[in-house]
N, C-alpha and C positions, 0 to 999 in steps of 0.2 A: 863799760868804758874804762879804760886804763887811766889812772891818775898818777901824777908825780908824787914826790915825798916818799914817806916811809912804805915799805912793802912787807908782805908776808911770804917769806922765802922767795923773794923776787916777783911776787904776784900782787895785784891790787889788794889793799888792805880789807876791802869788802869780802874777799875770800875767807879771811879769818872768821868773820862774823857768820858767814854761811856755813863754813866748815864746823864751827861749834854748834850752831843751831841744828844741823843735821846729825851730828854725833849724839846730841842729847835726845832728839827725836827718835833716832834709831835705838838708843839706849832704852827709851820707854817702850818701844815696839818689840824689841827682842826680849826685853825683860818680861813683859807680859806673856810673850810666845813661849818662853822657857817654862812657865808654870801653868798655863791656861788649861791644857788637857788634863794634867794630873789633878788640878783643882776641881774640874768638872766631874771627873771619875771618882774622886774622893767621897766617901760616905758622909751623910750628914753628921754622924758622930765625930767625923774628923773635919767638920766645918766645910765640906764640899757640896756639890750639888747632887751627888749620888747617881750620875749617869752610868751607863755601861761604857766600857772603853771604845766600843764600835760607835756609839752615838757621839761621844766626845771627839773621836777621830773625824766624824762627818761634820760636826760644828766647827772644829779648827780648820778643816779643809774649806768649807764654805766662807769662813771668816777671812782667810787668807785670799781666797778667790775674789771676794768682793773688794777687798783692799785694792787689788790691781784693776778691777773692773771700773771703780768709781773715779780712778785717775783720769778717765776720758771726760766725763762731765766736769770734773774739777779744773782740767785744763781750759775747758770752754768757758766756765765761769770767770776764770782770770782774764782770759782774752776779751771777753765781751762785757763783763760787769765790774769786777773788783780790781783787776790788775794783779800781777804776780806778788807784788810786795805785800799788799793787804791780804791777799789769799793765804800766803804763808803764815801771817800772824794770826788771822782768824782760824786757820786750820790748826795751828798749834794750840790755840786756846780751847777749841772744841776738843782736841785730843786730851788736853789736861783734864777738862771737865769729865771725859769719859773714864779716865783712870781714877779720878776722885770718886765717881759714882761706883765703880767697882770696889773701891776701898772702904765703902760704908759697911761696917760690921753688923749687918743684919741677916736674918735667916731667909728672907724672901729672895728669889732670884731675879725680881724685877730690876733691881739696880745693876745687876750683872749684865742683863740684855740691854738695858738703856746704855750702860758704859761701852758695850761693844759697838752699838749702833753709832754712838757719838765718835768713837775712835775711827770707825770706818769712814764716816763723813769727813772728819777733820783731816785724815791722812789723804783722802781724795783731793782735798784743797791744797795741802802743804806739799805732798811728795812730788807731783809733776812740776810744780812752779818754782821750787827752790832750785831745782836743776836748770831751769830756764834762766833764772837769775845769775847763776854761775856763768853761763855762756854769755850773758849780756855784760859781764865785767870787762870783756875785751873788745877792742874796737872793731876788728875785722875777723872774718871766718879764718883767714890765714894767719892770724896771730900765732906765732910759734909757741907762745906760752899756754895756749888753750888746753891742749892735751894734757900737759903737765899739771895745769891747774885742776882739771877734772880728776886726775890721778890722786892729787892731794885731798880733793873733796871726798873721793871714795875711800881714802884711808880713814877719814873721819867716820864714815858709815861703819867700817869694820871695827874700829876702836870701840864705838858704841855697842856693836853686836857682840864684841868679845867680852867686855866687863859687865854688860847687863845681866847675863845668866849667872855670873859669879856673885854679884851683889844681891840681885833679886831672889835668886835660888836660896842663898844663905838666909836672908830675912824671912822667907816664906816657909823655912824648915819648921818642923813641929806644928804644922797645921796653922802657921801664922800667915795665911794666904793674903789677908788684907794689908799686912805690913809690906808684902811684896808689891801689891798693887799700888800702895802709898809711894813706894820708892820709884815706881814708874811715873807717877804723877809728879813727884819732885823733880825727876829728870827732865820731864817736858817743861816744867815751870822754869827751871834753870835755863833751858834752851830759849824760852820766851824772853826771859829778863835779859839774856845776853843779846838776843836778836834786836830788842828795843834799844838797849844801850849802845849797840854798834850800828844803829840805824844811820848815824851820820856818815858812815862809810859806804852807804848804799844809795846816796842821793842821785836821782835820776835813773835808778835801776828798777824797772817793773813798777813805776809809781802809777801808771795809767793803763787802762785796757788798751789792746791793740786796736780794736775796732769796737767802740762802745755801742751798745744796743740803743737804737732810737726809742723813743716813747711807745710807738705802736709795736715795736718788736718786744719791748718789755711786757706790754699787755699780753701779747701772744704767748710769750714765754710763761707768764703767770697762769694763763689758761691751760696751756699744755701740762704744766707741772701739776696743777689741780686736777686735770683729767687723769694723769697718770696715777696720782694718789688715789682717786676715786676708783679707777679700774682695779688697782691692787687690793683695795679694801673690799671691793665687790667680789673679787676672786677668792680672797682668804677669809672673808667674814663668814660665809656659810660653813666652812670647815671648822672655824674656831667656834662658832655657835653650837655645832652639833658634837663637839669634842673630838672631831677627827683630825684636827690640825696638830699633829704630834711633832716634836722636834725633828724626828727622823724624816717624816714626810715633808716638812718645810725644807730641810736641807736637800732632800732629793729634788724638790720642785725648783729650787734655786739652781741646783746643778743643771737641770734639764734646760732652764732658761739660758744659763751661761753657754751651754753647748750650742744652743740654736743661734746664738749671736754670730760666731764666726762662719757657721754654715750658711746662714742667710747672707752675710757680707760677701763671702767669696762667690756664691751663686749670683748675687746682684752684680758683681764686677765681671764675672766670666760669661754670664747668660744675658745680662742687660743690654740695652741698645746703646752701647758705648763704642766710640770709634777707636778701639784699641788696634794698634798695629799687631802684625803677626808675631814680632819679637816680644812685645808686651805681653801678649796672651800666653806665650810660651814661658816667659819668666814668671807670670802669676801661677801657672800650672806647677812649675817647679817650687815655687814659694809655698803652695799648699802642702806639699810633702815635707818641707822643712818645718813648717807650722806644726804639722801632726807629730813630727820627730821631737820638736821642742816641748810639745804638750806632754808627751810620754816621759820625757826626761824629767820635767817638773813634777809629774804625778808621783814619781819615786823619790826624787830629791827632797821635795817638801813634806815627805812623811816624817822628817826629823822631829818636828815639835809634837808629834802625836805617837805614831806607832813605834818609832825608835826611843822616844822619851819614856813610854811605858815599858819598853824592854829594859832600859837603864834602871828604872825604878823597881821592876819586879824580878829581873833575871841577871842583874849584874852586880859584882862585888864592887861597891862604890868606894874604891881606894885607888889613889894614883900616887906613886913614889912613896908609898907607905902613909900617906895622908888621907883622911876621909874626905870625901866630896859629896855633894848633893847630886841627885839625878839631873837637875837642871844645869849643873856644871858642864855636862856632856854637850850641851848646845853651844858651848864656847870653842869646841874643837874646830868647827867649820870656819868661823872667821879668822882663827889663828892660822890655819893652814892657808887660807886665802891670802893673808898679808905676807906669809912667807913665800908662797909660790907665784904670785902675781908677776914679780919682776922676772922670774925664771921662765914662765910661759911667754911673757911679752918678748923676751929676747929670742926664745925658740921660734916663735911665729915670724919674727923679722928675719931670722937666719934662714928658715925654710921657705919664705916668701910664697910665691904662687905654686910651688911644688906640692903644697898641701891645699886642696880645694875646700870650699865651704862645706859641701856635702861630706867630705872626709872628716872634717873637724866635728860635724854633728854626729856622724857615725861613731867616731871615737868616743864622743861624750856619752852616747847611749850604751856603748859596750862597757865603759867604765862604770856607769851608774848601775848597769846590770850586774857586773862582777861584784860591786859592793853589796848586792842583795844575795849573791851567791855566798859571800862571807857571812851575811846575816843568817842565811839558812843554816850554815854550819854551826854558827854560834847558837842559834835556837835549838838545833839538835842536841848540842852539848848541854844546854840549859835545862833540858827536861829532867836531868839528874841533880840539879842544883844551880847555883849561880855561877856565871862565867866571869872571867877577867874583863875589866873595862877596856883593856887593850884591843879587844875585838871591835869595839865601837870606834876607838881611835883609828883603827885600820879602815873601817867602813868610811868614816868621814874623810880620811886622807884620799882614798880612791874616788870618792864622790867630787872632791874639790878639783881633781885632775880633769873630771868630766865637765864640771862647771867652767873651768878656765879655758875649755876648748870650744864651748857653745855660747855662753852668755856674753863674752866681750864682742862677738861678731854679729849678734843678733840684730841690733838696731842698724848696723852698717848694711847688712845683707837685705834688711827690710827696705831701706831707702834706695838701695841699688836695684832691687827687683820690682819695686812699685811703679805702676803705670804713672806717667807724668801727671795725669789729672787726679790721682789719688795719693800723692806722696805724703801730704799732711795727715790724712786720716790713717794711712797705713802705719805710721809710727805707734799709734795706740794699739794697733792689731797685735804687734809683737808682745805687748804686755797681756793681751787676752789669752795668748798661748800659756802664760803663767797661770792665769785665772782658770783656764780649762783644766790644766794639770792639777792644780790645787783642789779644785771641786771634785774632779773624778777620783783623785787619790783619797780624799776623804770617804767616798763611797766604797772604796775597795775594802774598808773595814767589814762590810757585809760578808766578804769571802771567809771571814774568820768563823762563821757559822758552819761552814762546810769543809774547811781546810785546817790542818794543823798549822802552827806557826812556821815551821820549816818549809811546808808545802806553799804556804802563802808567799813567803819571800822568794821561793824558787819559781813560782808562777810569774811573778812580776819581773824577776830577773830574766827569765827566758824571753818574755815579751820585749824587754828592752834590748837584749842582745840580738835577737832576730831582726828587730827594727833597725839596729845599728849596722848589722851585716848587710841588710838589704840596701841601705844607703851606700855602703862601699861597692856593692854589686852593681848598683845603677848609677854610680858616680858619673860615668861618661855620658849617659843619657841626660842626666840632670844638668850637667855642665853645657850640654848643647842647647837645652831649654832655657837655661839661664843666660846663655851667650856670655859665659863667665870668662872675662878677660881682665878682671881686675883682682887686686888683693884687698879682701875685706879688712879694714882697719881693726886692729885688736885693742879696743878700749877696755879699761877695767870694768868688771862686772857691775851692773846697776841693780842693787837689791835694797 
């Protein structure tokens, strides 16, 4: 709800509170992300976990996938139990505990896994609900400041994402991993302090659940949660007891479960006994293709904190403008380019209007991310004889950002436009499952390294993306007919 008095760049002052909270939360998330894979692959002599790079890539992929998957139950908990405001606080608190757990300087990996589990759980509570609170700062959907307010909010995300690898990477240098994890914990703590201190600017915003669970529903929820935990324990227990539950197998099992979710959901919508109109059914068929395209895009794009980070550490001359940098610093290139080019692409899409369709935007994004891995294949070929310039990675991230700014901003919009009327609320979560699928499968592509050289690995993924992108261009007319596309998908800033 909008309020009189002082404003934050012309917006409700509550936006300043949420801007800062999200900036610090993203600082903690991207800070951990910038060192997690290299920490896991570092030998015990270097205070790491001693995993192979392929296993570390699989873990980072599943970790990112679960972050997006748990946003679905996180939103439900806020709607039915806690309310958005308390969900954001407790989510941030659990995230902070997770980073503290990882910062404990002990040789056992128990606190690392505990920390990751806490961070996943906390992010599921915080991430979807803080965006909901931003929307509720404004009185009506047609409030002209809403889009500009979200743009400011996403600027906070990218500021946190830009500075985190610089700070955390520098602190973690020289095997000081736990200092890096501590910095992430401090970042989340600052976000929480600021959230509590600025709480007076959020009165009436997300204080109560939308539809609170009744006592019988609470009991039913408790029984279902207990049953789910029991089934999971029963499924994993025998593996663990016999020593067959390796990290690689667990990551693969989680990936398979994540893949089943959208397949089952789309089958349920298209094959179930729902009274879909012919137009709704056609739109859903078109959306399945866009969902697959988005999953392929994120599969490659989100290899940045694993495969590309390893390339930076092992095969790159870590010097920029004559100054030494850390491998983690390369993770700051992406948010920097996003901040630079968001206004450029926003103006471009407004200028082009409906002349560029949604399938064409998705196709362009896939071609761009594919070309970025053609560049990686060239860099990897040159790196066989030594280290290559870091400018290769600068070029890779620049090309990838061109792709992201073509796909990510219209994802939620096209989801709401194509969803059948009876499934609009649920379908918003499905868009984020595309990211989840991409991250999980991307982690598993590390297995290809056993059979392919690095240049061939990058080239295989590049060809996959480019072929998928060209297919979207080729079938654009057919997809537009299925979509009944007569609208311009609004280009909001990317949500990451």
